[in-house]
C-alpha positions as CSV (number, residue, x, y, z in Angstrom):
1,M,-14.6,19.4,11.6
2,S,-11.8,21.8,12.5
3,T,-10.2,23.9,9.8
4,T,-6.9,24.1,11.7
5,F,-4.3,21.7,12.9
6,T,-1.9,22.2,15.8
7,F,1.6,20.6,16.1
8,A,4.4,21.6,18.5
9,D,2.3,24.6,19.7
10,Q,1.9,25.9,16.1
11,T,-1.6,26.2,14.8
12,V,-2.1,26.4,11.0
13,Q,-4.9,26.3,8.5
14,R,-5.2,22.7,7.3
15,L,-5.2,23.7,3.6
16,G,-1.6,24.8,2.9
17,F,0.6,25.4,-0.2
18,G,3.3,23.2,-1.7
19,A,6.1,25.3,-3.1
20,M,7.7,22.8,-5.4
21,R,6.2,24.1,-8.6
22,I,7.5,27.7,-8.3
23,T,10.9,26.5,-9.5
24,G,12.0,25.7,-13.1
25,P,11.2,22.7,-15.2
26,G,12.1,19.4,-13.6
27,V,12.1,21.2,-10.2
28,W,15.4,22.6,-11.4
29,G,16.7,26.2,-11.4
30,Y,14.6,29.3,-11.3
31,P,11.2,29.7,-12.8
32,K,10.8,31.3,-16.2
33,D,8.7,34.0,-14.6
34,R,10.2,35.0,-11.2
35,G,7.6,37.7,-10.7
36,Q,4.7,35.3,-11.1
37,A,6.3,32.9,-8.6
38,L,6.6,35.7,-6.0
39,A,3.0,36.8,-6.8
40,V,1.7,33.3,-6.1
41,L,3.4,33.2,-2.8
42,R,2.1,36.6,-1.7
43,R,-1.4,35.7,-3.0
44,C,-1.3,32.6,-0.8
45,V,-1.0,34.7,2.3
46,D,-3.7,37.1,1.1
47,L,-6.0,34.1,0.8
48,G,-5.4,33.1,4.4
49,V,-2.9,30.3,3.7
50,D,-0.5,30.2,6.6
51,F,1.3,26.8,6.1
52,I,3.8,26.6,3.2
53,D,5.8,23.5,2.5
54,T,9.1,23.5,0.7
55,A,12.5,21.7,0.6
56,D,16.1,22.4,0.1
57,S,16.0,20.2,-3.0
58,Y,13.4,22.3,-4.8
59,G,15.6,24.1,-7.3
60,P,17.8,23.1,-5.4
61,Y,17.5,26.0,-2.9
62,V,15.4,28.1,-5.3
63,S,12.0,27.6,-3.6
64,E,13.4,28.6,-0.1
65,E,15.0,31.7,-1.6
66,L,11.8,32.8,-3.3
67,I,9.8,32.2,-0.1
68,F,12.3,34.5,1.8
69,E,12.1,37.1,-0.9
70,A,8.3,37.1,-1.1
71,L,7.3,36.7,2.5
72,H,10.0,37.4,5.0
73,P,9.4,38.4,7.8
74,Y,6.8,35.6,8.0
75,K,4.7,36.9,10.9
76,H,2.0,34.3,11.2
77,V,3.1,32.0,8.3
78,T,4.6,28.7,9.2
79,I,7.3,27.4,6.8
80,A,8.0,23.7,6.6
81,T,11.1,22.5,4.8
82,K,12.8,19.2,4.1
83,A,16.3,17.7,3.6
84,G,17.6,14.3,2.6
85,L,17.5,14.3,-1.2
86,L,20.5,15.3,-3.4
87,R,19.9,16.9,-6.8
88,M,22.2,16.2,-9.8
89,G,19.9,17.6,-12.5
90,P,16.3,18.1,-13.6
91,D,14.0,15.3,-12.2
92,V,16.9,13.5,-10.6
93,W,16.7,12.8,-6.9
94,A,18.9,10.7,-4.7
95,P,18.6,10.1,-0.9
96,C,21.3,11.2,1.4
97,G,20.6,10.8,5.2
98,R,24.1,11.1,6.5
99,P,23.8,13.0,9.8
100,E,26.5,15.6,8.9
101,Y,24.7,16.3,5.6
102,L,21.3,16.7,7.3
103,R,22.8,19.1,9.8
104,Q,24.5,21.1,7.1
105,E,21.3,21.4,5.1
106,C,19.4,22.5,8.3
107,E,21.9,25.3,8.8
108,M,21.7,26.4,5.2
109,S,17.9,26.4,5.3
110,L,18.0,28.5,8.4
111,R,20.2,31.0,6.5
112,R,18.1,31.0,3.3
113,L,14.8,31.3,5.1
114,G,16.1,33.9,7.5
115,Q,15.0,32.0,10.6
116,E,16.5,31.3,14.0
117,A,14.7,28.0,14.2
118,L,12.9,26.1,11.4
119,D,9.2,25.8,12.1
120,L,9.1,22.2,10.8
121,F,12.1,20.2,9.5
122,Q,11.2,17.0,7.6
123,L,13.4,14.1,6.6
124,H,12.7,14.0,2.9
125,R,13.5,10.3,2.6
126,V,14.9,7.7,5.0
127,D,18.3,6.8,3.3
128,P,18.5,3.0,3.2
129,S,22.4,3.2,3.1
130,V,22.5,5.0,6.5
131,D,21.4,3.5,9.8
132,A,17.8,4.8,10.3
133,D,18.4,5.5,14.0
134,E,21.3,7.8,13.1
135,Q,19.1,9.8,10.9
136,F,16.3,10.0,13.5
137,G,18.9,10.8,16.2
138,L,20.2,13.8,14.2
139,L,16.6,15.1,14.1
140,K,16.4,14.7,17.8
141,L,19.7,16.6,18.3
142,L,18.4,19.5,16.1
143,L,15.2,19.6,18.1
144,N,17.1,19.7,21.4
145,E,19.5,22.4,20.2
146,G,16.5,24.6,19.2
147,K,17.5,24.6,15.5
148,V,14.1,23.3,14.7
149,K,10.7,23.6,16.4
150,A,9.2,20.4,15.1
151,V,10.2,17.2,13.2
152,G,8.5,15.4,10.3
153,L,9.1,12.4,8.0
154,S,8.3,12.0,4.3
155,E,7.5,8.8,2.3
156,V,7.6,6.4,5.3
157,T,5.8,3.3,6.4
158,V,4.0,2.9,9.7
159,E,6.9,0.8,11.0
160,Q,9.4,3.6,10.2
161,V,7.2,6.2,12.0
162,K,7.0,4.0,15.0
163,A,10.8,3.5,15.0
164,A,11.4,7.2,14.7
165,R,9.0,8.0,17.5
166,K,11.2,5.9,19.9
167,I,13.9,8.4,19.3
168,V,12.3,11.8,18.5
169,E,8.8,13.3,18.6
170,I,7.3,13.2,15.1
171,S,4.8,16.0,14.4
172,T,4.0,15.3,10.8
173,V,4.2,12.6,8.1
174,Q,4.2,13.5,4.4
175,N,3.3,10.8,1.9
176,L,1.8,10.5,-1.6
177,Y,-2.0,10.3,-1.1
178,N,-5.1,11.4,-2.9
179,V,-8.5,10.1,-4.0
180,A,-6.9,8.0,-6.8
181,N,-3.8,6.8,-4.9
182,R,-4.3,5.4,-1.5
183,Q,-1.2,3.3,-1.0
184,S,-0.6,5.2,2.2
185,E,-4.0,4.4,3.7
186,G,-2.4,2.5,6.6
187,V,-0.2,5.5,7.4
188,V,-3.2,7.9,7.3
189,E,-5.1,5.6,9.8
190,Y,-2.1,5.5,12.1
191,C,-1.6,9.3,12.0
192,H,-5.3,9.8,12.5
193,H,-5.3,7.7,15.7
194,E,-2.1,9.1,17.0
195,G,-2.9,12.7,16.3
196,I,0.1,13.2,13.9
197,G,-0.4,15.6,11.1
198,F,-0.6,13.9,7.7
199,I,0.6,16.0,4.7
200,P,-0.5,14.4,1.4
201,W,1.7,15.5,-1.5
202,F,0.1,15.4,-5.0
203,P,-3.2,15.8,-3.2
204,V,-5.2,16.4,-6.4
205,A,-6.4,13.2,-8.0
206,R,-5.2,12.4,-11.5
207,G,-5.5,9.6,-14.0
208,E,-8.6,7.6,-15.1
209,L,-10.7,8.6,-12.1
210,A,-10.2,12.3,-12.7
211,R,-10.3,12.4,-16.5
212,S,-12.9,14.5,-18.3
213,G,-16.2,12.5,-18.1
214,G,-14.7,10.1,-15.5
215,P,-16.4,9.2,-12.2
216,L,-14.7,12.0,-10.2
217,D,-15.4,14.5,-12.9
218,E,-19.0,13.5,-12.9
219,L,-19.3,13.9,-9.1
220,A,-17.6,17.2,-9.3
221,G,-20.1,18.4,-11.8
222,Q,-22.9,17.4,-9.6
223,Q,-21.4,19.5,-6.8
224,G,-20.7,22.4,-9.1
225,V,-17.0,22.3,-8.4
226,S,-13.8,21.4,-10.1
227,V,-12.1,18.0,-9.8
228,A,-9.2,19.7,-7.9
229,Q,-11.6,21.3,-5.5
230,L,-13.5,18.0,-4.9
231,S,-10.2,16.1,-4.4
232,L,-9.1,18.6,-1.8
233,A,-12.5,18.7,-0.1
234,W,-12.4,14.9,0.2
235,L,-9.0,15.0,1.9
236,L,-10.1,17.7,4.3
237,H,-13.2,15.6,5.2
238,R,-11.2,12.3,5.4
239,S,-9.5,13.1,8.7
240,P,-8.9,16.2,10.9
241,V,-5.2,15.5,10.8
242,I,-4.9,15.8,7.0
243,M,-3.2,18.9,5.8
244,P,-3.2,19.1,1.9
245,I,-0.6,21.2,0.2
246,P,-1.7,21.7,-3.4
247,G,1.0,23.4,-5.4
248,T,0.9,25.6,-8.5
249,S,2.7,28.3,-10.4
250,S,-0.5,30.0,-11.3
251,V,-2.4,32.6,-9.3
252,A,-5.7,31.5,-10.9
253,H,-5.1,27.8,-10.0
254,L,-4.1,28.9,-6.5
255,E,-7.4,30.7,-6.0
256,E,-9.3,27.7,-7.4
257,N,-7.5,25.4,-4.9
258,C,-8.1,27.7,-1.9
259,A,-11.8,27.8,-2.7
260,A,-11.9,24.1,-1.8
261,R,-12.1,25.2,1.9
262,D,-15.7,26.3,1.2
263,V,-16.8,23.0,-0.4
264,V,-18.9,21.0,2.1
265,L,-19.3,17.3,1.4
266,D,-22.2,15.4,2.9
267,N,-21.5,11.9,4.1
268,A,-23.2,10.3,1.0
269,T,-20.9,12.2,-1.4
270,F,-17.8,11.5,0.7
271,E,-18.6,7.8,0.7
272,A,-19.3,7.8,-3.0
273,I,-15.9,9.3,-3.7
274,S,-14.2,6.9,-1.2
275,A,-15.8,3.9,-3.0
276,L,-14.2,4.9,-6.3
277,V,-11.0,3.0,-5.3
């Protein structure tokens, strides 16, 4: 199975990095240790990670600023960002899909990231208070204007992806999905058959399955890997369009996650993990 995925003429390693956790508590403000956050980003690139996912709402703005400080000019690193969620405080998120707002945030992300065109611009949420076609239409305009190279969606249904594709080319979809939470299984199947990149957020399994001594922990022990590594390896095996983006504020955890690229699952182990839910 290929270790890379290509969208809009951009080829990236399928195991990327999610840059939400390099911000402060509640995804609000700057991290307590700015130097460590920068070190994590730089170590990502050292380890061969060339796909980094962020959003204007992470901080807000903090994650994008740190990415610029640590990695600009990006050379062969692809930066994906998102807009469409307002922040009023720690752990507070509210959708805002008004076209003028999305355009403003695109322009501000371009400035913060120091880019002439965003590599991948994702609608963070479809705002139910704004006509969906207006939101998708704005993404199409940004694509046509060369402000963005590719367009993605986040937390959407198959029906919403289909509706968006009638207006603009959709390169990626980003939904919650992991071994323990497969509520987006239908979306994964659709993306798999349509060749659309699927970016699972919270890709590492948690809860009862992943607890110490639990079934996933037991399988991980048999493989000689951690639960996090087994979770990521399962996703990479699940479909060639899946692009996990595990996030962390620790260099050690980053290195552990990246080692999942070397975990090879046989079909029997993959099926055993799949059967847990």
